[in-house]
N, CA, C, O and the ligand as a Tripos MOL2 file, in Angstrom:
@<TRIPOS>MOLECULE
protein
  241   239    61     0     0
PROTEIN
NO_CHARGES

@<TRIPOS>ATOM
      1 N          85.8810  144.0670  161.9890 N.3       1 MET1
      2 CA         84.7090  143.8650  161.0880 C.3       1 MET1
      3 C          83.3420  143.9690  162.0270 C.2       1 MET1
      4 O          83.3120  143.4510  163.1440 O.2       1 MET1
      5 N          82.3450  144.6060  161.5270 N.am      2 ARG2
      6 CA         81.0240  144.6980  162.4060 C.3       2 ARG2
      7 C          80.0670  143.8260  161.5110 C.2       2 ARG2
      8 O          79.9090  144.0680  160.3150 O.2       2 ARG2
      9 N          79.4800  142.8600  162.1310 N.am      3 VAL3
     10 CA         78.4080  142.0010  161.6360 C.3       3 VAL3
     11 C          77.0520  142.6880  161.6560 C.2       3 VAL3
     12 O          76.4850  142.9220  162.7230 O.2       3 VAL3
     13 N          76.4990  143.0300  160.4010 N.am      4 ILE4
     14 CA         75.2030  143.7020  160.5250 C.3       4 ILE4
     15 C          74.0060  142.6630  160.6770 C.2       4 ILE4
     16 O          73.0220  142.9000  161.3780 O.2       4 ILE4
     17 N          74.1800  141.5380  159.9820 N.am      5 ARG5
     18 CA         73.3530  140.4040  160.3010 C.3       5 ARG5
     19 C          74.0160  139.1610  160.1960 C.2       5 ARG5
     20 O          74.6710  138.8980  159.1870 O.2       5 ARG5
     21 N          73.8990  138.2830  161.2430 N.am      6 GLN6
     22 CA         74.5450  137.0520  161.3440 C.3       6 GLN6
     23 C          74.1790  136.1070  160.2710 C.2       6 GLN6
     24 O          72.9860  135.8490  160.1070 O.2       6 GLN6
     25 N          75.0570  135.5770  159.5440 N.am      7 GLY7
     26 CA         74.6930  134.5410  158.5170 C.3       7 GLY7
     27 C          74.4210  133.2420  159.0750 C.2       7 GLY7
     28 O          74.7900  132.9730  160.2180 O.2       7 GLY7
     29 N          73.7520  132.3500  158.2940 N.am      8 VAL8
     30 CA         73.2480  131.0580  158.7230 C.3       8 VAL8
     31 C          73.9070  130.0170  157.8140 C.2       8 VAL8
     32 O          73.5840  130.0280  156.6260 O.2       8 VAL8
     33 N          74.7430  129.1720  158.2250 N.am      9 LEU9
     34 CA         75.3710  128.2340  157.3640 C.3       9 LEU9
     35 C          74.1620  127.4010  156.7910 C.2       9 LEU9
     36 O          73.1900  127.1930  157.5170 O.2       9 LEU9
     37 N          74.2080  126.8960  155.4350 N.am     10 PRO10
     38 CA         73.0700  126.1400  154.8680 C.3      10 PRO10
     39 C          72.7830  124.8340  155.7300 C.2      10 PRO10
     40 O          71.6460  124.4290  155.9750 O.2      10 PRO10
     41 N          73.9660  124.2230  156.1610 N.am     11 GLU11
     42 CA         73.7840  122.8360  156.7160 C.3      11 GLU11
     43 C          73.3040  122.9640  158.1130 C.2      11 GLU11
     44 O          73.0120  121.9240  158.7040 O.2      11 GLU11
     45 N          73.1810  124.1270  158.7310 N.am     12 THR12
     46 CA         72.6310  124.3480  160.0300 C.3      12 THR12
     47 C          71.2510  125.0200  160.0050 C.2      12 THR12
     48 O          70.6300  125.2100  161.0510 O.2      12 THR12
     49 N          70.8070  125.3550  158.8840 N.am     13 THR13
     50 CA         69.4280  125.9050  158.6600 C.3      13 THR13
     51 C          68.4060  124.8460  159.1010 C.2      13 THR13
     52 O          68.5230  123.6780  158.7320 O.2      13 THR13
     53 N          67.4510  125.2400  159.8560 N.am     14 LEU14
     54 CA         66.4570  124.3220  160.3580 C.3      14 LEU14
     55 C          65.1730  124.3420  159.4350 C.2      14 LEU14
     56 O          64.6850  125.3960  159.0280 O.2      14 LEU14
     57 N          64.7070  123.1920  159.1600 N.am     15 TYR15
     58 CA         63.5770  122.9770  158.2920 C.3      15 TYR15
     59 C          62.5040  122.2340  159.0320 C.2      15 TYR15
     60 O          62.8240  121.2990  159.7660 O.2      15 TYR15
     61 N          61.2270  122.5980  158.8840 N.am     16 ARG16
     62 CA         60.1800  121.8900  159.4930 C.3      16 ARG16
     63 C          59.2810  121.1360  158.5280 C.2      16 ARG16
     64 O          59.0670  121.5720  157.3960 O.2      16 ARG16
     65 N          58.7970  120.0930  158.9420 N.am     17 ALA17
     66 CA         57.8000  119.2480  158.1120 C.3      17 ALA17
     67 C          56.8210  118.5760  158.9690 C.2      17 ALA17
     68 O          57.0940  118.3390  160.1460 O.2      17 ALA17
     69 N          55.6120  118.2320  158.4100 N.am     18 THR18
     70 CA         54.6410  117.6460  159.2240 C.3      18 THR18
     71 C          54.4020  116.2990  158.3590 C.2      18 THR18
     72 O          54.2870  116.2920  157.1340 O.2      18 THR18
     73 N          54.3470  115.2090  159.1600 N.am     19 CYS19
     74 CA         54.2030  113.9260  158.4560 C.3      19 CYS19
     75 C          52.6390  113.8290  158.0560 C.2      19 CYS19
     76 O          51.7570  113.9300  158.9090 O.2      19 CYS19
     77 N          52.4010  113.6480  156.8380 N.am     20 LYS20
     78 CA         50.9430  113.5350  156.4360 C.3      20 LYS20
     79 C          50.2970  112.2610  156.9120 C.2      20 LYS20
     80 O          49.0680  112.2080  156.9490 O.2      20 LYS20
     81 N          50.9790  111.3000  157.2560 N.am     21 HIS21
     82 CA         50.5510  109.9890  157.5870 C.3      21 HIS21
     83 C          50.1010  110.0280  159.1420 C.2      21 HIS21
     84 O          48.9670  109.6690  159.4580 O.2      21 HIS21
     85 N          51.0190  110.4690  160.0750 N.am     22 CYS22
     86 CA         50.6060  110.4200  161.4450 C.3      22 CYS22
     87 C          50.4950  111.7570  161.9970 C.2      22 CYS22
     88 O          49.9510  111.8500  163.0980 O.2      22 CYS22
     89 N          50.9080  112.7930  161.4330 N.am     23 GLY23
     90 CA         50.8760  114.2980  161.9400 C.3      23 GLY23
     91 C          51.9530  114.6460  162.7250 C.2      23 GLY23
     92 O          51.9210  115.7300  163.3070 O.2      23 GLY23
     93 N          52.9790  113.8510  162.8520 N.am     24 CYS24
     94 CA         54.1700  114.1910  163.5970 C.3      24 CYS24
     95 C          54.7580  115.4380  163.0620 C.2      24 CYS24
     96 O          54.8490  115.5400  161.8390 O.2      24 CYS24
     97 N          55.1610  116.3780  163.8060 N.am     25 GLU25
     98 CA         55.8360  117.5730  163.4040 C.3      25 GLU25
     99 C          57.3460  117.5120  163.7470 C.2      25 GLU25
    100 O          57.6730  117.2850  164.9120 O.2      25 GLU25
    101 N          58.2280  117.6930  162.8400 N.am     26 MET26
    102 CA         59.6060  117.4630  163.1440 C.3      26 MET26
    103 C          60.3750  118.7810  162.6520 C.2      26 MET26
    104 O          59.9290  119.5450  161.7960 O.2      26 MET26
    105 N          61.4460  118.9140  163.2370 N.am     27 GLU27
    106 CA         62.4740  119.9900  162.8030 C.3      27 GLU27
    107 C          63.7900  119.3660  162.5390 C.2      27 GLU27
    108 O          64.2740  118.6050  163.3760 O.2      27 GLU27
    109 N          64.3590  119.6180  161.5090 N.am     28 PHE28
    110 CA         65.7300  118.8880  161.1160 C.3      28 PHE28
    111 C          66.6210  119.9460  160.3400 C.2      28 PHE28
    112 O          66.1800  120.9790  159.8370 O.2      28 PHE28
    113 N          67.8280  119.5660  160.3220 N.am     29 THR29
    114 CA         68.7650  120.2720  159.6480 C.3      29 THR29
    115 C          68.9400  119.7110  158.2160 C.2      29 THR29
    116 O          68.4810  118.6070  157.9230 O.2      29 THR29
    117 N          69.5730  120.4420  157.3730 N.am     30 ARG30
    118 CA         69.6020  120.0530  155.8830 C.3      30 ARG30
    119 C          70.5310  118.7590  155.9270 C.2      30 ARG30
    120 O          70.2460  117.8150  155.1890 O.2      30 ARG30
    121 N          71.5390  118.6960  156.7010 N.am     31 LYS31
    122 CA         72.3680  117.5060  156.6310 C.3      31 LYS31
    123 C          71.7740  116.3150  157.2940 C.2      31 LYS31
    124 O          72.3430  115.2260  157.2330 O.2      31 LYS31
    125 N          70.6900  116.4770  157.9030 N.am     32 GLU32
    126 CA         69.9630  115.2620  158.5210 C.3      32 GLU32
    127 C          68.9210  114.7300  157.3990 C.2      32 GLU32
    128 O          68.3940  113.6200  157.4570 O.2      32 GLU32
    129 N          68.7320  115.5350  156.5260 N.am     33 ALA33
    130 CA         67.8370  115.0810  155.4410 C.3      33 ALA33
    131 C          68.4590  114.6570  154.1810 C.2      33 ALA33
    132 O          69.6470  114.9050  153.9800 O.2      33 ALA33
    133 N          67.7630  114.0530  153.3420 N.am     34 GLU34
    134 CA         68.3070  113.5740  152.0210 C.3      34 GLU34
    135 C          67.8410  114.6420  151.0510 C.2      34 GLU34
    136 O          66.6410  114.8720  150.9070 O.2      34 GLU34
    137 N          68.7520  115.2740  150.4080 N.am     35 TYR35
    138 CA         68.5140  116.2900  149.2380 C.3      35 TYR35
    139 C          68.1170  115.6260  148.0180 C.2      35 TYR35
    140 O          68.8090  114.7320  147.5300 O.2      35 TYR35
    141 N          66.9920  116.0380  147.4820 N.am     36 VAL36
    142 CA         66.4580  115.4020  146.1040 C.3      36 VAL36
    143 C          66.0480  116.4600  145.2220 C.2      36 VAL36
    144 O          65.2250  117.3050  145.5750 O.2      36 VAL36
    145 N          66.6040  116.4470  144.0540 N.am     37 SER37
    146 CA         66.1650  117.3180  143.0190 C.3      37 SER37
    147 C          65.1550  116.6720  142.0750 C.2      37 SER37
    148 O          65.5280  115.7320  141.3730 O.2      37 SER37
    149 N          64.0000  117.0830  142.0200 N.am     38 SER38
    150 CA         62.9910  116.4840  141.1540 C.3      38 SER38
    151 C          62.8950  116.7570  139.8190 C.2      38 SER38
    152 O          63.4970  117.7490  139.4070 O.2      38 SER38
    153 N          62.1690  115.9840  138.9370 N.am     39 VAL39
    154 CA         62.2060  116.2760  137.4970 C.3      39 VAL39
    155 C          61.6270  117.6760  137.0790 C.2      39 VAL39
    156 O          61.8990  118.2070  136.0020 O.2      39 VAL39
    157 N          60.7240  118.2780  138.1230 N.am     40 MET40
    158 CA         60.2620  119.5720  137.9970 C.3      40 MET40
    159 C          61.3250  120.6790  138.3620 C.2      40 MET40
    160 O          61.0290  121.8740  138.3600 O.2      40 MET40
    161 N          62.4190  120.2670  138.6350 N.am     41 ASN41
    162 CA         63.5090  121.1590  139.0830 C.3      41 ASN41
    163 C          63.3170  121.8310  140.4330 C.2      41 ASN41
    164 O          63.8370  122.8980  140.7580 O.2      41 ASN41
    165 N          62.4680  121.0450  141.2240 N.am     42 GLU42
    166 CA         62.2230  121.4460  142.5650 C.3      42 GLU42
    167 C          63.3860  120.7960  143.5080 C.2      42 GLU42
    168 O          63.8740  119.6760  143.3600 O.2      42 GLU42
    169 N          63.6890  121.6730  144.4280 N.am     43 SER43
    170 CA         64.6250  121.1420  145.4440 C.3      43 SER43
    171 C          63.7570  120.7100  146.7500 C.2      43 SER43
    172 O          63.0510  121.4540  147.4320 O.2      43 SER43
    173 N          63.9830  119.3460  146.9190 N.am     44 LEU44
    174 CA         63.2420  118.8680  148.0690 C.3      44 LEU44
    175 C          64.0570  118.1380  149.1240 C.2      44 LEU44
    176 O          65.1320  117.6380  148.7910 O.2      44 LEU44
    177 N          63.6280  118.0460  150.3420 N.am     45 LEU45
    178 CA         64.2650  117.4240  151.3810 C.3      45 LEU45
    179 C          63.5120  116.2580  151.8470 C.2      45 LEU45
    180 O          62.3240  116.3880  152.1420 O.2      45 LEU45
    181 N          64.1140  115.1180  151.9380 N.am     46 LYS46
    182 CA         63.3830  113.8810  152.4420 C.3      46 LYS46
    183 C          63.8830  113.4350  153.6710 C.2      46 LYS46
    184 O          65.0960  113.2610  153.7890 O.2      46 LYS46
    185 N          63.0540  113.2080  154.6820 N.am     47 VAL47
    186 CA         63.4640  112.6220  155.9380 C.3      47 VAL47
    187 C          62.5180  111.4400  156.3510 C.2      47 VAL47
    188 O          61.4470  111.3060  155.7590 O.2      47 VAL47
    189 N          62.8550  110.6590  157.2620 N.am     48 ALA48
    190 CA         62.0660  109.4860  157.6590 C.3      48 ALA48
    191 C          61.2890  109.9920  158.9660 C.2      48 ALA48
    192 O          61.8870  110.5130  159.9080 O.2      48 ALA48
    193 N          60.0310  109.8120  158.9420 N.am     49 CYS49
    194 CA         59.1870  110.2830  160.1360 C.3      49 CYS49
    195 C          59.7430  109.4660  161.3500 C.2      49 CYS49
    196 O          59.9340  108.2540  161.2570 O.2      49 CYS49
    197 N          59.9910  110.1600  162.4680 N.am     50 PRO50
    198 CA         60.4620  109.4710  163.6690 C.3      50 PRO50
    199 C          59.4720  108.5840  164.2280 C.2      50 PRO50
    200 O          59.8250  107.6120  164.8970 O.2      50 PRO50
    201 N          58.1860  108.8600  163.9890 N.am     51 THR51
    202 CA         57.0110  108.1820  164.5080 C.3      51 THR51
    203 C          56.7520  106.9830  163.7970 C.2      51 THR51
    204 O          56.8380  105.8920  164.3610 O.2      51 THR51
    205 N          56.4100  107.1110  162.4840 N.am     52 CYS52
    206 CA         55.8320  106.1500  161.6130 C.3      52 CYS52
    207 C          56.8310  105.6620  160.5990 C.2      52 CYS52
    208 O          56.5570  104.6910  159.8930 O.2      52 CYS52
    209 N          58.0010  106.3090  160.4970 N.am     53 HIS53
    210 CA         59.0170  105.9270  159.6040 C.3      53 HIS53
    211 C          58.8390  106.0470  158.1560 C.2      53 HIS53
    212 O          59.6890  105.6060  157.3830 O.2      53 HIS53
    213 N          57.6150  106.7070  157.7000 N.am     54 ARG54
    214 CA         57.4100  106.8950  156.4050 C.3      54 ARG54
    215 C          58.1450  108.0180  155.8810 C.2      54 ARG54
    216 O          58.7180  108.7790  156.6610 O.2      54 ARG54
    217 N          58.1830  108.1940  154.6450 N.am     55 GLU55
    218 CA         59.0210  109.3850  154.1300 C.3      55 GLU55
    219 C          58.2140  110.7120  154.0730 C.2      55 GLU55
    220 O          57.0530  110.7490  153.6660 O.2      55 GLU55
    221 N          58.8460  111.7120  154.4700 N.am     56 VAL56
    222 CA         58.2190  113.0490  154.7620 C.3      56 VAL56
    223 C          59.0590  113.9450  153.7600 C.2      56 VAL56
    224 O          60.2880  113.8790  153.7720 O.2      56 VAL56
    225 N          58.4360  114.7120  152.9640 N.am     57 TRP57
    226 CA         59.0460  115.5910  152.0640 C.3      57 TRP57
    227 C          58.8090  117.0690  152.2980 C.2      57 TRP57
    228 O          57.6780  117.3850  152.6680 O.2      57 TRP57
    229 N          59.6800  117.9800  152.1400 N.am     58 THR58
    230 CA         59.5730  119.3140  152.2920 C.3      58 THR58
    231 C          60.3090  120.0770  151.2190 C.2      58 THR58
    232 O          61.3650  119.7170  150.6970 O.2      58 THR58
    233 N          59.5960  121.2290  150.9380 N.am     59 ASP59
    234 CA         60.3500  122.0850  149.9320 C.3      59 ASP59
    235 C          61.6440  122.6980  150.4770 C.2      59 ASP59
    236 O          61.7070  122.8650  151.6950 O.2      59 ASP59
    237 N          62.5770  123.0160  149.7870 N.am     60 LEU60
    238 CA         63.7940  123.6490  150.2790 C.3      60 LEU60
    239 C          63.6280  125.1080  150.3190 C.2      60 LEU60
    240 O          64.5500  125.8250  150.7090 O.2      60 LEU60
    241 ZN         54.5980  109.7670  160.5320 Zn       61 ZN61
@<TRIPOS>BOND
     1     1     2 1
     2     2     3 1
     3     3     4 2
     4     3     5 am
     5     5     6 1
     6     6     7 1
     7     7     8 2
     8     7     9 am
     9     9    10 1
    10    10    11 1
    11    11    12 2
    12    11    13 am
    13    13    14 1
    14    14    15 1
    15    15    16 2
    16    15    17 am
    17    17    18 1
    18    18    19 1
    19    19    20 2
    20    19    21 am
    21    21    22 1
    22    22    23 1
    23    23    24 2
    24    23    25 am
    25    25    26 1
    26    26    27 1
    27    27    28 2
    28    27    29 am
    29    29    30 1
    30    30    31 1
    31    31    32 2
    32    31    33 am
    33    33    34 1
    34    34    35 1
    35    35    36 2
    36    35    37 am
    37    37    38 1
    38    38    39 1
    39    39    40 2
    40    39    41 am
    41    41    42 1
    42    42    43 1
    43    43    44 2
    44    43    45 am
    45    45    46 1
    46    46    47 1
    47    47    48 2
    48    47    49 am
    49    49    50 1
    50    50    51 1
    51    51    52 2
    52    51    53 am
    53    53    54 1
    54    54    55 1
    55    55    56 2
    56    55    57 am
    57    57    58 1
    58    58    59 1
    59    59    60 2
    60    59    61 am
    61    61    62 1
    62    62    63 1
    63    63    64 2
    64    63    65 am
    65    65    66 1
    66    66    67 1
    67    67    68 2
    68    67    69 am
    69    69    70 1
    70    70    71 1
    71    71    72 2
    72    71    73 am
    73    73    74 1
    74    74    75 1
    75    75    76 2
    76    75    77 am
    77    77    78 1
    78    78    79 1
    79    79    80 2
    80    79    81 am
    81    81    82 1
    82    82    83 1
    83    83    84 2
    84    83    85 am
    85    85    86 1
    86    86    87 1
    87    87    88 2
    88    87    89 am
    89    89    90 1
    90    90    91 1
    91    91    92 2
    92    91    93 am
    93    93    94 1
    94    94    95 1
    95    95    96 2
    96    95    97 am
    97    97    98 1
    98    98    99 1
    99    99   100 2
   100    99   101 am
   101   101   102 1
   102   102   103 1
   103   103   104 2
   104   103   105 am
   105   105   106 1
   106   106   107 1
   107   107   108 2
   108   107   109 am
   109   109   110 1
   110   110   111 1
   111   111   112 2
   112   111   113 am
   113   113   114 1
   114   114   115 1
   115   115   116 2
   116   115   117 am
   117   117   118 1
   118   118   119 1
   119   119   120 2
   120   119   121 am
   121   121   122 1
   122   122   123 1
   123   123   124 2
   124   123   125 am
   125   125   126 1
   126   126   127 1
   127   127   128 2
   128   127   129 am
   129   129   130 1
   130   130   131 1
   131   131   132 2
   132   131   133 am
   133   133   134 1
   134   134   135 1
   135   135   136 2
   136   135   137 am
   137   137   138 1
   138   138   139 1
   139   139   140 2
   140   139   141 am
   141   141   142 1
   142   142   143 1
   143   143   144 2
   144   143   145 am
   145   145   146 1
   146   146   147 1
   147   147   148 2
   148   147   149 am
   149   149   150 1
   150   150   151 1
   151   151   152 2
   152   151   153 am
   153   153   154 1
   154   154   155 1
   155   155   156 2
   156   155   157 am
   157   157   158 1
   158   158   159 1
   159   159   160 2
   160   159   161 am
   161   161   162 1
   162   162   163 1
   163   163   164 2
   164   163   165 am
   165   165   166 1
   166   166   167 1
   167   167   168 2
   168   167   169 am
   169   169   170 1
   170   170   171 1
   171   171   172 2
   172   171   173 am
   173   173   174 1
   174   174   175 1
   175   175   176 2
   176   175   177 am
   177   177   178 1
   178   178   179 1
   179   179   180 2
   180   179   181 am
   181   181   182 1
   182   182   183 1
   183   183   184 2
   184   183   185 am
   185   185   186 1
   186   186   187 1
   187   187   188 2
   188   187   189 am
   189   189   190 1
   190   190   191 1
   191   191   192 2
   192   191   193 am
   193   193   194 1
   194   194   195 1
   195   195   196 2
   196   195   197 am
   197   197   198 1
   198   198   199 1
   199   199   200 2
   200   199   201 am
   201   201   202 1
   202   202   203 1
   203   203   204 2
   204   203   205 am
   205   205   206 1
   206   206   207 1
   207   207   208 2
   208   207   209 am
   209   209   210 1
   210   210   211 1
   211   211   212 2
   212   211   213 am
   213   213   214 1
   214   214   215 1
   215   215   216 2
   216   215   217 am
   217   217   218 1
   218   218   219 1
   219   219   220 2
   220   219   221 am
   221   221   222 1
   222   222   223 1
   223   223   224 2
   224   223   225 am
   225   225   226 1
   226   226   227 1
   227   227   228 2
   228   227   229 am
   229   229   230 1
   230   230   231 1
   231   231   232 2
   232   231   233 am
   233   233   234 1
   234   234   235 1
   235   235   236 2
   236   235   237 am
   237   237   238 1
   238   238   239 1
   239   239   240 2
@<TRIPOS>SUBSTRUCTURE
     1 MET1         2 RESIDUE 1 A MET
     2 ARG2         6 RESIDUE 1 A ARG
     3 VAL3        10 RESIDUE 1 A VAL
     4 ILE4        14 RESIDUE 1 A ILE
     5 ARG5        18 RESIDUE 1 A ARG
     6 GLN6        22 RESIDUE 1 A GLN
     7 GLY7        26 RESIDUE 1 A GLY
     8 VAL8        30 RESIDUE 1 A VAL
     9 LEU9        34 RESIDUE 1 A LEU
    10 PRO10       38 RESIDUE 1 A PRO
    11 GLU11       42 RESIDUE 1 A GLU
    12 THR12       46 RESIDUE 1 A THR
    13 THR13       50 RESIDUE 1 A THR
    14 LEU14       54 RESIDUE 1 A LEU
    15 TYR15       58 RESIDUE 1 A TYR
    16 ARG16       62 RESIDUE 1 A ARG
    17 ALA17       66 RESIDUE 1 A ALA
    18 THR18       70 RESIDUE 1 A THR
    19 CYS19       74 RESIDUE 1 A CYS
    20 LYS20       78 RESIDUE 1 A LYS
    21 HIS21       82 RESIDUE 1 A HIS
    22 CYS22       86 RESIDUE 1 A CYS
    23 GLY23       90 RESIDUE 1 A GLY
    24 CYS24       94 RESIDUE 1 A CYS
    25 GLU25       98 RESIDUE 1 A GLU
    26 MET26      102 RESIDUE 1 A MET
    27 GLU27      106 RESIDUE 1 A GLU
    28 PHE28      110 RESIDUE 1 A PHE
    29 THR29      114 RESIDUE 1 A THR
    30 ARG30      118 RESIDUE 1 A ARG
    31 LYS31      122 RESIDUE 1 A LYS
    32 GLU32      126 RESIDUE 1 A GLU
    33 ALA33      130 RESIDUE 1 A ALA
    34 GLU34      134 RESIDUE 1 A GLU
    35 TYR35      138 RESIDUE 1 A TYR
    36 VAL36      142 RESIDUE 1 A VAL
    37 SER37      146 RESIDUE 1 A SER
    38 SER38      150 RESIDUE 1 A SER
    39 VAL39      154 RESIDUE 1 A VAL
    40 MET40      158 RESIDUE 1 A MET
    41 ASN41      162 RESIDUE 1 A ASN
    42 GLU42      166 RESIDUE 1 A GLU
    43 SER43      170 RESIDUE 1 A SER
    44 LEU44      174 RESIDUE 1 A LEU
    45 LEU45      178 RESIDUE 1 A LEU
    46 LYS46      182 RESIDUE 1 A LYS
    47 VAL47      186 RESIDUE 1 A VAL
    48 ALA48      190 RESIDUE 1 A ALA
    49 CYS49      194 RESIDUE 1 A CYS
    50 PRO50      198 RESIDUE 1 A PRO
    51 THR51      202 RESIDUE 1 A THR
    52 CYS52      206 RESIDUE 1 A CYS
    53 HIS53      210 RESIDUE 1 A HIS
    54 ARG54      214 RESIDUE 1 A ARG
    55 GLU55      218 RESIDUE 1 A GLU
    56 VAL56      222 RESIDUE 1 A VAL
    57 TRP57      226 RESIDUE 1 A TRP
    58 THR58      230 RESIDUE 1 A THR
    59 ASP59      234 RESIDUE 1 A ASP
    60 LEU60      238 RESIDUE 1 A LEU
    61 ZN61       241 GROUP 0 **** ****
């Protein structure tokens, strides 16, 4: 079989977020974050900022 475009496993996809509190920029995989589905039916990922330990949210 010939691969035309290499797939990316969802759990290894990298997401980026910036902490609104301290400005820390971070990169994390989906399994390092907590998956949250909001009441607005949005899919969000929650991680703890490594610098100030506050919650950082990013869209999926
Ligand atoms: Zn922070």
